[in-house]
N, CA, C and O atoms as CSV, one atom per row, in Angstrom:
chain,resi,resn,atom,element,x,y,z
A,1,UNK,N,N,152.660,157.868,113.445
A,1,UNK,CA,C,152.262,156.642,112.081
A,1,UNK,C,C,153.592,155.870,112.980
A,1,UNK,O,O,154.685,156.296,113.353
A,2,UNK,N,N,152.883,154.498,113.115
A,2,UNK,CA,C,153.608,153.202,113.455
A,2,UNK,C,C,154.327,153.154,112.172
A,2,UNK,O,O,154.035,153.459,111.016
A,3,UNK,N,N,155.839,152.450,113.029
A,3,UNK,CA,C,156.634,152.003,111.484
A,3,UNK,C,C,157.194,150.802,112.127
A,3,UNK,O,O,156.837,150.453,113.252
A,4,UNK,N,N,158.022,150.198,111.463
A,4,UNK,CA,C,158.613,149.013,111.753
A,4,UNK,C,C,159.824,149.258,111.486
A,4,UNK,O,O,159.610,150.027,110.550
A,5,UNK,N,N,160.985,149.215,111.567
A,5,UNK,CA,C,162.161,149.290,110.999
A,5,UNK,C,C,163.048,148.214,110.416
A,5,UNK,O,O,163.358,147.522,111.386
A,6,UNK,N,N,163.361,147.939,109.817
A,6,UNK,CA,C,164.304,146.831,109.778
A,6,UNK,C,C,166.033,147.287,109.079
A,6,UNK,O,O,166.305,148.333,108.488
A,7,UNK,N,N,166.863,146.278,109.351
A,7,UNK,CA,C,168.032,146.700,108.424
A,7,UNK,C,C,168.641,145.987,107.920
A,7,UNK,O,O,168.055,144.908,108.011
A,8,UNK,N,N,169.973,145.824,107.129
A,8,UNK,CA,C,170.539,144.658,106.960
A,8,UNK,C,C,171.045,143.557,107.931
A,8,UNK,O,O,171.378,142.464,107.473
A,9,UNK,N,N,171.129,143.895,109.645
A,9,UNK,CA,C,170.972,142.941,110.749
A,9,UNK,C,C,170.059,141.681,110.582
A,9,UNK,O,O,170.272,140.480,110.750
A,10,UNK,N,N,168.543,142.673,110.040
A,10,UNK,CA,C,167.830,141.805,109.654
A,10,UNK,C,C,167.851,140.225,109.071
A,10,UNK,O,O,166.661,139.957,108.910
A,11,UNK,N,N,168.570,139.181,108.722
A,11,UNK,CA,C,169.041,138.433,107.682
A,11,UNK,C,C,168.820,137.112,108.114
A,11,UNK,O,O,169.380,136.172,107.551
A,12,UNK,N,N,167.816,136.910,109.360
A,12,UNK,CA,C,166.702,135.589,109.011
A,12,UNK,C,C,165.608,135.973,109.538
A,12,UNK,O,O,165.558,136.776,110.469
A,13,UNK,N,N,164.502,135.375,108.931
A,13,UNK,CA,C,162.893,135.526,109.097
A,13,UNK,C,C,162.755,135.353,110.246
A,13,UNK,O,O,161.681,135.839,110.601
A,14,UNK,N,N,163.452,134.766,111.286
A,14,UNK,CA,C,162.632,135.133,112.907
A,14,UNK,C,C,163.444,136.401,113.140
A,14,UNK,O,O,162.839,136.936,114.069
A,15,UNK,N,N,164.630,137.303,112.771
A,15,UNK,CA,C,164.710,138.120,113.343
A,15,UNK,C,C,163.582,139.371,113.031
A,15,UNK,O,O,162.756,139.785,113.844
A,16,UNK,N,N,163.701,139.672,112.164
A,16,UNK,CA,C,162.429,140.021,110.642
A,16,UNK,C,C,161.188,140.125,111.376
A,16,UNK,O,O,160.512,141.144,111.229
A,17,UNK,N,N,160.668,138.887,112.412
A,17,UNK,CA,C,159.526,138.718,112.766
A,17,UNK,C,C,159.552,139.182,114.203
A,17,UNK,O,O,158.653,139.879,114.673
A,18,UNK,N,N,160.711,138.736,114.959
A,18,UNK,CA,C,161.107,139.537,115.864
A,18,UNK,C,C,160.643,141.091,116.136
A,18,UNK,O,O,159.931,141.571,117.018
A,19,UNK,N,N,161.443,141.776,114.849
A,19,UNK,CA,C,161.255,143.049,114.813
A,19,UNK,C,C,160.065,143.655,114.806
A,19,UNK,O,O,159.710,144.467,115.660
A,20,UNK,N,N,159.460,143.324,113.937
A,20,UNK,CA,C,158.034,143.715,112.938
A,20,UNK,C,C,156.871,143.576,114.234
A,20,UNK,O,O,155.815,144.207,114.184
A,21,UNK,N,N,157.237,142.609,115.462
A,21,UNK,CA,C,156.270,142.009,116.161
A,21,UNK,C,C,156.363,143.548,117.328
A,21,UNK,O,O,155.565,144.139,118.055
A,22,UNK,N,N,157.200,143.632,117.114
A,22,UNK,CA,C,158.062,144.630,118.292
A,22,UNK,C,C,157.933,145.774,117.954
A,22,UNK,O,O,157.268,146.436,118.751
A,23,UNK,N,N,158.355,146.387,116.950
A,23,UNK,CA,C,157.872,147.818,116.621
A,23,UNK,C,C,156.583,147.812,116.393
A,23,UNK,O,O,156.032,148.552,117.208
A,24,UNK,N,N,155.699,147.230,115.529
A,24,UNK,CA,C,154.502,146.863,115.463
A,24,UNK,C,C,153.330,147.069,116.545
A,24,UNK,O,O,152.317,147.722,116.294
A,25,UNK,N,N,153.631,146.311,118.023
A,25,UNK,CA,C,153.598,146.012,118.939
A,25,UNK,C,C,152.318,144.794,118.954
A,25,UNK,O,O,151.249,144.869,119.560
A,26,UNK,N,N,152.756,143.809,118.185
A,26,UNK,CA,C,151.673,142.513,117.986
A,26,UNK,C,C,151.670,141.785,118.828
A,26,UNK,O,O,152.689,141.478,119.447
A,27,UNK,N,N,150.229,141.213,119.118
A,27,UNK,CA,C,150.054,140.051,120.278
A,27,UNK,C,C,151.133,139.573,120.514
A,27,UNK,O,O,152.021,139.503,119.664
A,28,UNK,N,N,151.248,139.155,121.721
A,28,UNK,CA,C,152.345,137.860,122.221
A,28,UNK,C,C,151.898,136.954,121.629
A,28,UNK,O,O,152.735,136.166,121.188
A,29,UNK,N,N,150.689,136.705,121.403
A,29,UNK,CA,C,150.276,135.086,120.948
A,29,UNK,C,C,150.710,135.115,119.153
A,29,UNK,O,O,150.222,134.145,118.573
A,30,UNK,N,N,151.314,135.810,118.476
A,30,UNK,CA,C,151.665,136.215,117.341
A,30,UNK,C,C,152.503,135.315,117.101
A,30,UNK,O,O,153.660,135.482,117.487
A,31,UNK,N,N,152.133,134.122,116.399
A,31,UNK,CA,C,153.453,133.074,115.738
A,31,UNK,C,C,153.863,133.457,114.286
A,31,UNK,O,O,153.366,133.852,113.231
A,32,UNK,N,N,155.093,133.101,114.858
A,32,UNK,CA,C,156.195,133.405,113.584
A,32,UNK,C,C,156.098,132.473,112.628
A,32,UNK,O,O,156.526,131.321,112.704
A,33,UNK,N,N,155.301,133.175,111.351
A,33,UNK,CA,C,154.869,132.547,110.321
A,33,UNK,C,C,154.590,133.441,109.142
A,33,UNK,O,O,154.659,134.657,109.326
A,34,UNK,N,N,154.259,132.935,107.860
A,34,UNK,CA,C,154.303,134.354,106.676
A,34,UNK,C,C,152.443,134.281,107.160
A,34,UNK,O,O,151.916,135.387,107.277
A,35,UNK,N,N,151.624,133.159,107.392
A,35,UNK,CA,C,150.652,133.283,107.290
A,35,UNK,C,C,150.015,134.211,108.950
A,35,UNK,O,O,149.094,135.015,109.094
A,36,UNK,N,N,150.912,133.680,109.860
A,36,UNK,CA,C,150.889,134.755,110.823
A,36,UNK,C,C,150.177,135.605,110.734
A,36,UNK,O,O,148.998,135.879,110.955
A,37,UNK,N,N,151.749,136.355,110.079
A,37,UNK,CA,C,152.534,138.554,109.969
A,37,UNK,C,C,150.946,138.556,108.920
A,37,UNK,O,O,150.258,139.478,109.358
A,38,UNK,N,N,150.355,137.986,107.977
A,38,UNK,CA,C,149.445,138.281,107.109
A,38,UNK,C,C,148.317,138.712,108.602
A,38,UNK,O,O,148.182,139.613,109.430
A,39,UNK,N,N,147.972,137.968,108.390
A,39,UNK,CA,C,146.762,138.043,109.639
A,39,UNK,C,C,146.925,139.522,110.232
A,39,UNK,O,O,146.085,140.419,110.156
A,40,UNK,N,N,148.371,139.594,110.930
A,40,UNK,CA,C,147.993,140.451,111.712
A,40,UNK,C,C,148.244,142.273,111.538
A,40,UNK,O,O,147.982,143.365,112.042
A,41,UNK,N,N,149.220,141.324,109.997
A,41,UNK,CA,C,149.217,142.944,109.688
A,41,UNK,C,C,147.988,143.531,109.121
A,41,UNK,O,O,147.798,144.743,109.015
A,42,UNK,N,N,147.184,142.630,108.772
A,42,UNK,CA,C,145.834,142.908,108.150
A,42,UNK,C,C,145.060,143.711,108.916
A,42,UNK,O,O,144.622,144.850,108.756
A,43,UNK,N,N,144.942,142.617,110.091
A,43,UNK,CA,C,143.788,142.960,110.445
A,43,UNK,C,C,144.039,143.242,111.899
A,43,UNK,O,O,143.030,143.493,112.558
A,44,UNK,N,N,144.962,143.248,112.397
A,44,UNK,CA,C,145.629,143.724,114.132
A,44,UNK,C,C,146.007,144.612,114.350
A,44,UNK,O,O,146.172,144.919,115.530
A,45,UNK,N,N,146.449,145.772,112.974
A,45,UNK,CA,C,147.401,146.781,113.356
A,45,UNK,C,C,146.401,148.078,112.766
A,45,UNK,O,O,145.700,148.264,111.772
A,46,UNK,N,N,146.578,148.436,113.342
A,46,UNK,CA,C,145.396,150.066,113.242
A,46,UNK,C,C,146.609,150.893,112.238
A,46,UNK,O,O,147.794,150.692,112.504
A,47,UNK,N,N,146.325,151.592,111.369
A,47,UNK,CA,C,146.618,151.822,110.384
A,47,UNK,C,C,146.756,153.818,111.171
A,47,UNK,O,O,146.490,154.142,112.329
A,48,UNK,N,N,147.267,154.791,109.974
A,48,UNK,CA,C,148.350,154.247,108.711
A,48,UNK,C,C,149.669,153.907,109.379
A,48,UNK,O,O,150.323,154.658,110.103
A,49,UNK,N,N,150.024,152.400,108.955
A,49,UNK,CA,C,151.534,152.117,109.761
A,49,UNK,C,C,152.036,151.740,108.097
A,49,UNK,O,O,151.451,151.687,107.015
A,50,UNK,N,N,153.700,151.479,108.654
A,50,UNK,CA,C,154.728,151.549,107.753
A,50,UNK,C,C,155.770,150.467,107.901
A,50,UNK,O,O,156.083,150.135,109.044
A,51,UNK,N,N,156.488,149.728,106.592
A,51,UNK,CA,C,157.294,148.986,107.641
A,51,UNK,C,C,158.710,149.710,106.189
A,51,UNK,O,O,158.549,149.905,104.985
A,52,UNK,N,N,159.799,149.882,106.966
A,52,UNK,CA,C,160.936,150.348,106.022
A,52,UNK,C,C,162.244,149.646,106.081
A,52,UNK,O,O,162.674,149.442,107.216
A,53,UNK,N,N,162.839,149.306,105.248
A,53,UNK,CA,C,163.912,147.848,105.321
A,53,UNK,C,C,164.775,148.292,104.281
A,53,UNK,O,O,164.907,147.539,103.317
A,54,UNK,N,N,165.546,149.652,104.298
A,54,UNK,CA,C,166.430,150.419,103.216
A,54,UNK,C,C,167.291,149.370,102.261
A,54,UNK,O,O,167.713,149.443,101.108
A,55,UNK,N,N,167.341,148.466,103.189
A,55,UNK,CA,C,169.213,147.286,102.703
A,55,UNK,C,C,167.927,145.718,102.328
A,55,UNK,O,O,168.498,144.628,102.371
A,56,UNK,N,N,167.268,145.695,102.190
A,56,UNK,CA,C,166.005,144.723,102.542
A,56,UNK,C,C,167.095,143.629,101.563
A,56,UNK,O,O,167.835,142.790,102.075
A,57,UNK,N,N,166.972,143.877,100.141
A,57,UNK,CA,C,168.191,142.859,98.872
A,57,UNK,C,C,169.331,142.250,99.479
A,57,UNK,O,O,169.561,141.075,99.192
A,58,UNK,N,N,170.373,143.089,100.579
A,58,UNK,CA,C,171.233,142.800,101.037
A,58,UNK,C,C,170.878,141.562,102.534
A,58,UNK,O,O,171.691,140.713,102.902
A,59,UNK,N,N,169.719,141.749,103.062
A,59,UNK,CA,C,169.265,141.034,104.031
A,59,UNK,C,C,168.747,139.796,103.462
A,59,UNK,O,O,168.942,138.796,104.152
A,60,UNK,N,N,168.213,139.660,102.507
A,60,UNK,CA,C,167.394,139.285,102.011
A,60,UNK,C,C,168.657,137.638,100.560
A,60,UNK,O,O,168.422,136.546,100.042
A,61,UNK,N,N,169.287,138.171,100.599
A,61,UNK,CA,C,170.147,136.925,100.184
A,61,UNK,C,C,170.704,135.997,101.271
A,61,UNK,O,O,171.265,134.925,101.047
A,62,UNK,N,N,170.462,136.584,102.575
A,62,UNK,CA,C,170.793,135.929,103.800
A,62,UNK,C,C,169.867,135.101,104.268
A,62,UNK,O,O,170.206,134.249,105.089
A,63,UNK,N,N,168.197,135.222,103.728
A,63,UNK,CA,C,167.526,135.246,104.420
A,63,UNK,C,C,166.776,133.822,103.484
A,63,UNK,O,O,166.159,132.853,103.928
A,64,UNK,N,N,167.185,134.239,101.846
A,64,UNK,CA,C,166.616,132.739,100.916
A,64,UNK,C,C,165.461,133.079,100.739
A,64,UNK,O,O,165.094,134.233,100.959
A,65,UNK,N,N,164.605,132.068,100.275
A,65,UNK,CA,C,164.035,131.781,99.112
A,65,UNK,C,C,162.443,132.537,100.245
A,65,UNK,O,O,161.790,133.400,99.660
A,66,UNK,N,N,162.080,132.246,101.381
A,66,UNK,CA,C,161.498,132.616,102.374
A,66,UNK,C,C,161.167,134.651,101.716
A,66,UNK,O,O,160.156,135.239,101.331
A,67,UNK,N,N,162.501,135.037,101.887
A,67,UNK,CA,C,162.450,136.645,101.361
A,67,UNK,C,C,161.346,137.032,100.274
A,67,UNK,O,O,160.324,137.684,100.489
A,68,UNK,N,N,161.731,136.541,99.174
A,68,UNK,CA,C,160.633,136.300,97.407
A,68,UNK,C,C,159.187,136.057,98.541
A,68,UNK,O,O,159.086,137.284,98.553
A,69,UNK,N,N,158.340,135.719,99.215
A,69,UNK,CA,C,157.438,134.935,99.961
A,69,UNK,C,C,157.068,136.214,100.742
A,69,UNK,O,O,155.900,136.602,100.697
A,70,UNK,N,N,157.987,136.892,101.454
A,70,UNK,CA,C,157.836,137.959,102.715
A,70,UNK,C,C,157.458,139.052,101.238
A,70,UNK,O,O,156.290,139.354,100.994
A,71,UNK,N,N,158.672,139.568,100.327
A,71,UNK,CA,C,157.965,140.868,99.873
A,71,UNK,C,C,156.352,141.351,99.074
A,71,UNK,O,O,155.707,142.391,98.942
A,72,UNK,N,N,156.173,139.450,98.553
A,72,UNK,CA,C,154.857,139.401,97.972
A,72,UNK,C,C,153.871,139.536,98.561
A,72,UNK,O,O,152.873,139.862,97.919
A,73,UNK,N,N,153.744,139.277,100.433
A,73,UNK,CA,C,153.036,139.583,101.108
A,73,UNK,C,C,153.099,140.732,101.405
A,73,UNK,O,O,152.037,141.344,101.522
A,74,UNK,N,N,154.009,141.227,101.566
A,74,UNK,CA,C,154.282,142.971,101.543
A,74,UNK,C,C,153.472,143.511,100.836
A,74,UNK,O,O,152.565,144.151,101.369
A,75,UNK,N,N,153.554,143.418,99.535
A,75,UNK,CA,C,153.444,144.210,98.206
A,75,UNK,C,C,151.463,143.503,97.921
A,75,UNK,O,O,150.682,143.767,97.007
A,76,UNK,N,N,151.350,142.934,98.686
A,76,UNK,CA,C,149.803,142.477,98.242
A,76,UNK,C,C,149.348,142.844,99.564
A,76,UNK,O,O,148.124,142.734,99.639
A,77,UNK,N,N,149.970,143.298,100.788
A,77,UNK,CA,C,149.061,144.097,101.692
A,77,UNK,C,C,148.945,145.186,101.529
A,77,UNK,O,O,147.993,145.748,102.071
A,78,UNK,N,N,149.929,145.986,100.658
A,78,UNK,CA,C,149.519,147.263,100.340
A,78,UNK,C,C,148.619,148.071,99.081
A,78,UNK,O,O,148.379,149.241,98.782
A,79,UNK,N,N,148.257,146.597,98.503
A,79,UNK,CA,C,146.978,146.613,97.683
A,79,UNK,C,C,145.822,146.536,98.672
A,79,UNK,O,O,144.969,147.386,98.413
A,80,UNK,N,N,145.478,145.624,99.936
A,80,UNK,CA,C,144.950,145.136,100.365
A,80,UNK,C,C,144.431,146.390,101.416
A,80,UNK,O,O,143.265,146.728,101.618
A,81,UNK,N,N,145.662,146.964,102.012
A,81,UNK,CA,C,144.980,148.138,103.222
A,81,UNK,C,C,145.324,149.354,102.454
A,81,UNK,O,O,146.544,149.353,102.296
A,82,UNK,N,N,145.011,149.948,102.141
A,82,UNK,CA,C,145.091,152.120,101.703
A,82,UNK,C,C,146.383,152.471,102.526
A,82,UNK,O,O,147.432,152.927,102.072
A,83,UNK,N,N,146.075,152.151,103.885
A,83,UNK,CA,C,147.297,152.463,104.919
A,83,UNK,C,C,147.821,152.260,104.888
A,83,UNK,O,O,148.460,153.265,105.197
A,84,UNK,N,N,148.829,151.185,104.639
A,84,UNK,CA,C,149.999,150.385,104.416
A,84,UNK,C,C,151.268,150.813,103.531
A,84,UNK,O,O,151.057,150.962,102.327
A,85,UNK,N,N,152.930,151.086,104.154
A,85,UNK,CA,C,153.319,151.562,102.621
A,85,UNK,C,C,154.465,150.219,103.466
A,85,UNK,O,O,154.578,150.050,104.680
A,86,UNK,N,N,155.201,149.413,102.321
A,86,UNK,CA,C,156.528,149.005,102.582
A,86,UNK,C,C,157.556,150.353,102.391
A,86,UNK,O,O,156.957,151.427,102.332
A,87,UNK,N,N,158.405,150.386,102.332
A,87,UNK,CA,C,159.166,151.122,101.770
A,87,UNK,C,C,160.781,150.191,101.978
A,87,UNK,O,O,161.288,149.760,103.013
A,88,UNK,N,N,161.227,150.129,100.675
A,88,UNK,CA,C,162.622,149.716,100.659
A,88,UNK,C,C,163.684,150.718,100.226
A,88,UNK,O,O,164.676,150.046,100.509
A,89,UNK,N,N,164.062,151.610,99.843
A,89,UNK,CA,C,163.922,153.119,99.832
A,89,UNK,C,C,165.648,152.172,98.976
A,89,UNK,O,O,166.538,152.854,98.468
């Protein structure tokens, strides 16, 4: 199973995008924004796969308002794809 692992050091959206792109082998043309992330995770990643982020809340404090949008996107992705899980532990 493919897995993206994020930690407390992923405290900016740019760091989150870079880590997810590397771990899930997103296209080199992946644009670092929420719309592009949605498209890539919905269509381009073969499942099953997961994103694991044990200390998401800690990193989220630094990320700011986009963190809430990212969490919503990942929740919607779980609903849209039965082969994706987001684990915050």
